[in-house]
C-alpha positions as CSV (number, residue, x, y, z in Angstrom):
1,M,0.0,0.0,0.0
2,G,3.0,2.2,0.5
3,G,4.0,2.0,-3.2
4,H,6.3,4.2,-5.2
5,K,5.5,7.9,-5.0
6,P,6.5,9.9,-8.0
7,T,9.1,12.6,-7.6
8,P,8.3,16.1,-8.8
9,S,10.1,15.4,-12.1
10,E,7.8,12.4,-12.6
11,E,4.6,14.2,-12.0
12,A,2.2,14.5,-15.0
13,P,2.6,17.8,-16.9
14,Q,-0.1,20.4,-16.4
15,M,-2.7,20.5,-19.2
16,A,-2.9,23.8,-21.1
17,N,-5.9,25.8,-20.4
18,P,-8.2,25.6,-23.5
19,M,-9.3,29.2,-22.7
20,D,-5.8,30.3,-23.6
21,F,-6.1,29.1,-27.2
22,V,-5.8,31.9,-29.8
23,T,-7.4,31.4,-33.2
24,P,-4.5,31.5,-35.8
25,S,-4.5,34.1,-38.5
26,Q,-3.1,34.6,-42.0
27,F,-2.2,37.5,-44.3
28,V,-4.1,37.7,-47.6
29,E,-2.6,39.5,-50.5
30,L,-4.9,42.2,-51.8
31,P,-5.4,42.3,-55.6
32,S,-6.0,46.0,-55.3
33,G,-2.6,46.6,-53.7
34,G,-4.3,49.1,-51.4
35,N,-5.8,51.2,-54.1
36,Y,-8.2,53.0,-51.8
37,H,-8.7,56.7,-51.0
38,E,-6.3,58.1,-48.4
39,N,-8.8,58.0,-45.5
40,H,-9.4,54.3,-46.0
41,P,-7.7,51.9,-43.4
42,L,-6.3,49.9,-46.3
43,H,-4.9,52.8,-48.3
44,G,-1.5,51.7,-49.6
45,Q,-1.6,48.3,-47.9
46,G,-0.8,45.2,-49.8
47,T,-2.2,42.7,-47.4
48,I,-5.0,42.2,-44.9
49,E,-4.9,40.0,-41.8
50,I,-7.8,37.6,-41.3
51,K,-8.4,34.8,-38.8
52,Y,-9.0,31.2,-39.6
53,M,-12.6,30.2,-39.8
54,T,-14.2,28.9,-36.6
55,A,-17.3,26.9,-35.7
56,K,-19.0,30.2,-35.0
57,D,-18.2,31.4,-38.5
58,E,-19.9,28.3,-39.8
59,D,-23.0,29.2,-37.9
60,I,-23.1,32.4,-39.9
61,L,-23.2,30.4,-43.2
62,T,-26.3,28.4,-41.9
63,N,-28.2,31.4,-40.5
64,R,-31.5,31.3,-42.4
65,S,-32.2,35.0,-41.9
66,L,-28.8,36.1,-43.3
67,L,-29.1,33.6,-46.2
68,K,-32.5,34.9,-47.1
69,K,-31.3,38.5,-47.2
70,G,-28.1,37.5,-49.1
71,L,-25.9,38.8,-46.2
72,A,-24.3,35.6,-45.0
73,I,-21.1,36.0,-47.1
74,D,-20.8,39.7,-46.2
75,R,-21.2,38.9,-42.4
76,L,-18.6,36.2,-42.7
77,I,-16.0,38.5,-44.3
78,Q,-16.6,41.1,-41.6
79,N,-16.1,38.5,-38.9
80,L,-12.9,37.2,-40.4
81,I,-11.1,40.6,-40.6
82,L,-9.0,41.2,-37.5
83,N,-8.9,44.9,-37.8
84,K,-12.5,45.8,-36.7
85,G,-11.9,49.4,-38.0
86,I,-12.2,48.0,-41.5
87,N,-15.8,47.8,-42.9
88,A,-16.0,44.7,-45.1
89,R,-18.5,46.5,-47.3
90,S,-16.0,49.2,-48.2
91,L,-13.6,46.6,-49.7
92,L,-13.3,46.3,-53.4
93,I,-15.0,43.1,-54.8
94,G,-11.7,41.6,-55.9
95,D,-10.2,42.0,-52.3
96,R,-13.4,40.4,-50.9
97,N,-12.9,37.5,-53.3
98,A,-9.3,37.0,-52.2
99,I,-10.4,36.8,-48.6
100,L,-13.1,34.2,-49.4
101,I,-10.7,32.0,-51.4
102,N,-8.0,32.1,-48.7
103,A,-10.5,31.5,-45.9
104,R,-12.0,28.5,-47.7
105,A,-8.7,27.0,-48.5
106,S,-7.4,27.3,-45.0
107,A,-10.6,25.9,-43.5
108,Y,-11.3,22.9,-45.8
109,G,-8.4,22.5,-48.1
110,A,-7.6,23.8,-51.6
111,D,-9.8,21.2,-53.4
112,Y,-13.3,22.5,-54.1
113,K,-15.7,20.0,-55.5
114,T,-18.9,21.4,-57.0
115,K,-21.4,21.1,-59.8
116,I,-21.2,23.0,-63.1
117,A,-24.0,23.5,-65.6
118,C,-22.5,23.0,-69.0
119,P,-22.7,26.3,-71.1
120,G,-23.1,24.1,-74.2
121,C,-25.8,21.5,-73.4
122,G,-27.1,22.7,-70.0
123,E,-26.4,19.3,-68.3
124,T,-24.8,19.4,-64.8
125,S,-21.5,17.7,-64.2
126,K,-19.2,17.4,-61.1
127,F,-16.1,19.5,-61.3
128,E,-13.2,20.1,-58.9
129,F,-11.4,23.5,-58.6
130,D,-7.9,23.7,-57.2
131,L,-8.0,26.9,-55.1
132,A,-4.2,27.0,-55.0
133,E,-4.2,27.7,-58.8
134,H,-5.2,31.3,-58.9
135,Q,-3.7,34.4,-60.3
136,I,-4.0,38.0,-59.2
137,H,-5.1,40.6,-61.7
138,A,-3.8,44.0,-60.4
139,G,-6.0,46.0,-62.7
140,E,-3.3,47.8,-64.6
141,I,-4.0,50.3,-67.4
142,E,-3.0,48.9,-70.7
143,E,-1.1,50.9,-73.3
144,G,-3.2,52.4,-76.1
145,T,-6.1,53.3,-73.8
146,N,-7.1,56.8,-72.8
147,I,-7.8,55.8,-69.2
148,K,-6.3,58.1,-66.6
149,S,-6.0,57.2,-62.9
150,L,-6.6,60.1,-60.5
151,G,-4.6,58.4,-57.7
152,D,-7.6,58.3,-55.3
153,G,-9.2,55.1,-56.6
154,T,-11.1,56.9,-59.3
155,Y,-10.5,57.0,-63.1
156,V,-11.3,59.2,-66.1
157,V,-12.0,58.0,-69.6
158,T,-13.2,59.7,-72.8
159,L,-15.9,57.7,-74.6
160,P,-15.0,57.1,-78.3
161,L,-18.3,58.0,-80.0
162,S,-19.9,60.8,-77.9
163,T,-16.5,62.1,-76.6
164,V,-18.1,62.5,-73.2
165,Q,-15.7,62.3,-70.3
166,A,-16.7,59.7,-67.7
167,R,-15.2,59.5,-64.2
168,F,-15.8,56.3,-62.4
169,R,-14.8,54.3,-59.3
170,L,-14.5,50.6,-58.7
171,L,-17.4,48.5,-57.2
172,T,-17.3,47.7,-53.5
173,G,-19.0,45.1,-51.4
174,Q,-21.8,47.6,-50.6
175,D,-22.5,48.0,-54.3
176,E,-22.7,44.3,-54.7
177,I,-25.1,44.0,-51.8
178,D,-27.3,46.8,-53.2
179,L,-27.5,45.1,-56.6
180,I,-28.4,41.7,-55.1
181,S,-31.0,43.1,-52.8
182,D,-33.0,44.6,-55.7
183,K,-34.1,41.2,-57.3
184,K,-36.3,42.8,-59.9
185,S,-33.5,45.0,-61.2
186,V,-31.0,42.1,-61.2
187,E,-33.3,40.3,-63.5
188,K,-34.0,43.1,-66.0
189,D,-31.4,45.8,-66.0
190,L,-28.2,44.6,-64.3
191,V,-25.8,46.3,-66.8
192,T,-27.2,49.8,-66.4
193,R,-27.6,49.4,-62.6
194,Q,-23.9,48.6,-62.3
195,M,-22.9,51.5,-64.5
196,K,-25.0,53.9,-62.4
197,S,-23.3,52.5,-59.3
198,Y,-19.7,53.2,-60.4
199,I,-20.1,56.4,-62.5
200,I,-19.2,59.5,-60.5
201,D,-19.8,62.1,-63.1
202,F,-20.1,62.8,-66.9
203,N,-18.2,65.9,-68.0
204,G,-18.2,67.0,-64.4
205,Y,-22.0,66.7,-63.8
206,E,-22.4,64.7,-60.6
207,D,-26.2,64.8,-60.1
208,R,-27.8,61.4,-60.2
209,K,-30.5,62.6,-62.7
210,T,-27.8,63.5,-65.3
211,I,-25.9,60.2,-64.7
212,H,-29.1,58.1,-65.0
213,Y,-30.1,59.9,-68.2
214,V,-26.7,59.5,-69.9
215,V,-26.4,55.8,-68.9
216,D,-29.9,55.0,-70.1
217,N,-29.3,56.7,-73.5
218,M,-25.7,55.8,-74.1
219,V,-25.0,54.2,-77.4
220,A,-23.9,50.6,-77.3
221,T,-20.4,51.5,-78.6
222,D,-19.7,53.8,-75.7
223,S,-21.3,51.5,-73.2
224,R,-19.2,48.6,-74.2
225,Y,-16.0,50.6,-74.2
226,L,-16.7,52.0,-70.8
227,R,-17.5,48.6,-69.3
228,D,-14.3,47.2,-70.9
229,C,-12.3,50.0,-69.3
230,V,-13.8,49.3,-65.9
231,R,-13.1,45.6,-66.2
232,M,-9.5,46.3,-67.2
233,V,-8.7,48.4,-64.2
234,T,-10.7,46.3,-61.7
235,P,-8.3,44.3,-59.5
236,D,-9.4,40.7,-58.8
237,I,-8.3,37.2,-58.0
238,S,-8.7,35.0,-61.1
239,M,-10.0,31.5,-60.5
240,N,-10.6,30.3,-64.0
241,Q,-10.1,26.7,-65.0
242,E,-10.9,24.7,-68.1
243,F,-14.2,22.7,-67.8
244,S,-14.9,19.7,-70.1
245,C,-18.5,18.4,-70.2
246,K,-18.8,14.6,-70.1
247,H,-22.2,14.8,-71.8
248,C,-21.4,16.8,-74.9
249,E,-17.6,17.2,-74.7
250,H,-18.0,21.0,-74.7
251,K,-14.9,22.7,-73.4
252,E,-14.9,26.2,-71.8
253,V,-12.9,28.1,-69.2
254,V,-15.2,28.7,-66.2
255,A,-14.8,30.8,-63.0
256,V,-15.2,29.4,-59.6
257,P,-18.8,30.0,-58.3
258,F,-19.0,31.9,-55.0
259,G,-21.9,31.4,-52.6
260,T,-22.6,29.8,-49.2
261,E,-22.1,26.3,-50.7
262,F,-18.5,27.4,-51.5
263,F,-17.8,26.7,-47.8
264,W,-19.5,23.4,-47.5
265,P,-17.5,20.7,-49.3
266,D,-19.1,17.4,-50.2
267,R,-22.5,18.6,-49.1
């Protein structure tokens, strides 16, 4: 009964207090390179620090109220950003996409299995994206264009046919939410709604009445040119991979689809 008593060196080590656990974080490269106005917290910053996803973050993605309102992804991004002085809705869409892809990869791995509707025959096929295979489009102005950066996140371009000068900014998370929330407009006039969101002025006229009138009556040549210019300078993370349909053998480069299902592998 008086067996061996352990010496202090033999005693079991103390277990770490689970309450001391700190959620790990990572730095995400911003496609924009910090191309925000000088008062924005990310002005001139090339990266943003986000925490790894937690079980609480998964709750956000299953919240029926947020899903119904289309706000689950937005709430998730806000929750992942460590600097709470940064409003997720003020981020450019490309920067938000970079956060989503990195958060998804760190939480569930780089392999993303989903279903793709074939652009050729319409049949649905299983497809696997490799999230590690992505490229960053910095949104640089190409030679031969008349786009001018004003250095504050806004740009000026002269439309080829009307010669009207248009000043525009890049779309943010708030713009995306506003477009999604108006379901009727999304279905019938998405192109003009987007243009009205990012146009700041035409020939210096900033009132919304003038902007709406010019957008609604803009000839297709100018409209296409303006949209191409906006697309050119918009920073984003490119997740395009070649899809081959097993039903009709149609091949096409497709982009990774974002949505709440993006975070639920094999579901």
